[in-house]
N, C-alpha and C positions, 0 to 999 in steps of 0.2 A: 348689567343687563345689555345685551347686544340689540340695538335698534337698526332699522333699515328704512331708507327712503327709496322707493322703487319707482320705475317708470319716470325717471327724471331726464331732463334734457340739459346737457352740460355744454357750455360754450368752449370750443377748442379753437386753435389758431386757423384751422382750415375749415371751420364750420361748427355746426351743432351736433353733438353725439346723442342720439336718441336711445330710449330704453335702458338707461343706466341705473345702477343701484348703488347707493352710498351706505356703507356700513359704519355705524357710530357706536363708540364704546368709551365711557369715562370722559365725555366731553370732547373726544377727538375723532377724526375720521380713521376708522380701522382699515378701510379699503374702499376702492371705487371698482366696481365689477359689473358683470352683466346680469340680466334677469334670470339666467339659468344657474347662477351660483348656488350650490347646495347649502351654503351657510345660511341662506335666506330662510330655510326651513326651521332654523333654531332661533331666528330673530323675530322681534316684534316689528312687523312691516306696516308701512303706510304707503299707499299708492298716490303719487303726485299727479297722476293722470296727464303726464306730458307737460307739466309746468317747468319753467326754467329754474335751474339751481345755480345760483351765482355766488361767487365769493362775497363775503360780507364787505360792505364799503368801509373805508377808514378815512376819517376826516381829521386832519391835523389842526384845524382852525375853527373852533366852535365857541363863539363868545356867549351864546345863550340859546334858549329854546323853551318851549312850554310856558311862555309868559315871564321867564326870569332871565337875568343877566348875571354872569359870574362875578363881574365887578361889584355889582349891587350887594350881593350877599354870597361871599365865597365860602359856602358850607357844603357838607355832604348832601343835604337835602336838595340844594340848588343843582348839584352835579347829577343827582338822581333824576330830577325832573328834566334837565337838559337831555340826558341820555335817553330817557323814555320818549321824549318828543322826536328826536332824530332817528330813533330806532324804527319808527313807523315808516321811515322813508328808506330803510335798508342800511342804515349806519350801524355796524356791529362793533366798531372801535373808534374812539375819539379822544382828543386832547381838549379838555376845558381850557379855554383861552382867556387870559387876563391881559387886558391892554394897560398901558402905562398908568401906574399908580404908586402910591408911597410904599416903601419897603415893608411897612407894618401890614399893609393889605397883601403884598406879595407873600409874606410869611404866613398869613391866614390861608391864603389860597393853597400854597404848598402843603400845609398841614391837612386842609380839607381833602386834597387829592390823595394824600397818604392814607388818611382814614377811610376814604371811599374804596381804595384798593383793598385795604385790610378787611372791610366789611363786604367785599365782593359785589360792589355796585356794578351792574352789567356794562361792559364796554369800555370802562376807563382804562386807558393805556398809559397815562401820565398827565403832564401839564404843559401848556404852551404859554410862555411869558413873552408877550409881544411888547417889549419895552420894560422899563422906562429908559433904556439906554439907546436912545434914538436921536436923530438929527432934527433940530428945529426947522431946517430948511425943507424937510419932507415929512412934516408931522402929520399931514392928513387931519383926521378928526381927533387925534391924541392931544391931550392937554400938555403943552410944552412946559408948564410949571412943574410938572411931575418928573421931567427928564433929569438925569443925573449920570455921573461917571460910575463905573464899576470899580469900587475900592474893596479892600480886604473884607469888610463886613458884608458887602453885596456878594462877593465871590463865595463866601462861606454859605450864604443863604441859597444862592443859585445851585450849589452842589450838594444841598442837604437832602434831597429826595432820593431815597435809597431803594424803594420797592416799586418804582415805576420810572418811565421815561421823562426826561426834562428837555424840552426844546426852547431855546432862547433866541428871539429875533432881536438883533442889534444893528446899530450902524457902525460898521468897522472903523470909520474915521473918528468916531467919538470914544474909542478905546484904543488899546495897544495890541499889537500882534501877540505879545507875551500873554496878555490877559485872555485872549481868544484861545491860545494854547493851553493855558491853565484850565479853562473851562472844558475843552474837549478832552484833555487828559483825564479829567474827573468824570468823564462819561456823559457830559452835557452835549446835546446836538445844537450846533450853532448855525443859524441862517441869517442872511443879510436882509434888512427890510427897513423902510422908512429911513433911507440913507441917501446921502448926496456924495457918496464915495466916488473916487476916480477908478478907472480900470486897473491901475497899478495898486491901488488900495486893496482891491478884491483879490488880485493875484497874490499879494502878500498874505491876505487872510486865508486863502486856499492852503498856502504853505503851512499855516498854523492850525488847520483843522476845520475851517469853514466848509460845509457840505451843501447848503440849501439857500433858497431865496423865497421870501414870503411874498405872496401875490405879485408875481412877475409883472413888470411894467408899471404897476401902480406904486406911487410913493417911493420912487427911486430914480437916480440920474439916468437919462435915456441914452440910447445909442446915437451918437452924432458923428459928424464927418471927421473931426480931429480929436475927439475923445470918446472912446467906445462906451465909457460909463459903466454902471452896474449891469445894465441890460446886456451890453456887449460882452462883458466878462462872464455873465451867466450862460449866454448862448454859445460861447466859444469853448466852454469846458464840457466835454461829453459825459463827465462823471457826476456833476452837481445835479441836485434835484430842484425843480422849480414848481412851486404852488401856483395854480392858475384859477381864477374865478371866471367861469364860462357862463356868463349871463347876457352877453352881447351889449353890456353897458360899461362894465369896468374896463374891458379891452375890446377893441374891434375884432370881430372874428378873422378878418383877413390878416391882422397883425399876429394873432395866435397861430394861424395856418403857416405863416412864414417862420415863426419860432419853431414849429414842429419839424420843419425841414432842416433845422440846424443841428438837431441832436436827437438821439433815440427817444421814441415815444415813452419808453418806460423810465424816463427821467423827468417826466411831467406828472404832477399830482393834482387831481381835482380837489378843490376845497370849497366849502360853502361860505366861510367867513360869516356864518349864520348868526343871527341875533335872536332877540326874545320872541320874534313873531313865529318862528318855525313850530309848526303844530298848533297854531292858534289862528284866529281871525283878526288879530291886532294889526292896525296899520300905523300906529304911532306909539312911542315910549320915550322915557327919559334915559339918556346915557351920559353919565358924568355931568349932570345938571343941564345938558343940551337936549332939546326936543328933537327927536329923530322921527321922520315921516317917510312913508314910501312915495316915490315919484318915479313914473315911468319904469316900474319894476324893480327899482333899487331904493335903498334907504339913504337919505341925505339929511344933514343938519340944517339949521336956519339959514346958513350961508350957501347951501347947495353942495357942500363937500360931501363926497361919498363916505358913508359910514357903515361898512359891512354890506351884506347882500340879503336878499329875500329868497335865497336858494335853499333847497335841501339836496341831499346827494343823488336821490333818484332823478330829480330834474337836471342836476349837473351832468349826469351820464347821458341823459336824453339830449341835452344841449350840445354835448361834445360831439355826438353823432350827427345832429342836425346842422351845426355850424361849422365844425372842423373837418367834415368829410371823412371821418374815421368809422370803422365798423364797431359792433358791440364788443368784440374781443379786445380791441385796442382801448376802448373806453373803459372797460373793466380793469384793464392793467393800470390805467391812470387813477382809477377810483379805489383800488384795492392793493394790488401787488406792489406798485411804485411806492405809496406811502408806507406800506409794511417794511420794505427794504430800507427806506429813508430812516425809519425808526429803529432799524436793527432787528426787526421782527419778521423778516422775509421767510424764516424757516417754520413759522407758525401760522402766519396769516397771508391771505392774498391768493389762495388757490384751493380748489377742490381736489385734494390729493391726499394720499395716505400719510398719516402721521400729523397732518395739520389740524389745528383747532376746528371743531364743528361749528364754525361761525360763518353762516351764509344766508343768502336771501332766496326765498321762494317767490317767484314773480311770474306774470303772464307775459305775453309777447309785447305788450305795450309798456312793460316795466311797471306795472301797478303791483306794489308790494303786498303779498298775501301774508308772509311771515318773515320775521328776521330772527334767526337763530344765533345765539351767543354762547359759545362753549357748551354746545349740545342742548341748550334750553331755548324753546321757541316762544315767541310772543308776536302778537299782531302789532 
């Protein structure tokens, strides 16, 4: 059946195009056209009355939502609840994220994501394994007792997900370039994070397939006078992708503004690093036996260490415009097209364009989300 959303406003590089119609068939965008297209006479039409039609947001770092955390119970039902909670704020694609844990828990998490994809749980694009191959010197809230090397058993596990994407955050100095190469050759996307690596370590990792950085500036060696560190290596490479948490707490806005001047905006990705609170009124919960509470708009543990964020993707987009001095089009690139390309899905997600999946957000001018569509199916 041919469907059509009419009287839509679509964000373009040079402004907003009014009175557009989007034709949808079999979960994909059949065409983007004008209100006078004769095909609309054969379609089931819905008038958006001038609402914004935005590419669905893609969040590569989702620890929890809807009152649950992936680490606590890595199951299909947990993934379903997380996705439903984030969907209310425009997230149409996400990676359930497991922070450092035992390999037995990693195995359960991968199995849960594989099953969720088979069952068609909306929005699941793969898994993000944030550890346990990290540096104790930059552990953040992670439990260093869970940290380990990537041996042959771990390599087999990390490359076992065949029906979705696998993103692994690791500390390059805690493994070998050869192991990074084995991961990337097997199709795993490798990002540096929770790392005390040197600039040279990262340059070597680039040569073996590293393509991204997890929450840039946080939990990584900084840019310094005589050692550029991980931050310097990330910002000096125009091709690498950098996840950023834009809540004015994890990173000072001026620091992020400077970062945006170092490389193209489409190499920065908005992430929430969202926890169980998203979609709830909860202000505290347990994370790996630690009590996490909200303080000044962010979550911290008993020692005041940052532990994820209180963001949703809608607010991340708003913050990017408010704090970084960018326009809506640029913010949407960072919320949708950039992460899609990072995951190797740029031909299907991240744009309102012919042939792309019908995964988008209907919103008002204040970015209040009315509906989030995933593969042609709408939900509030």
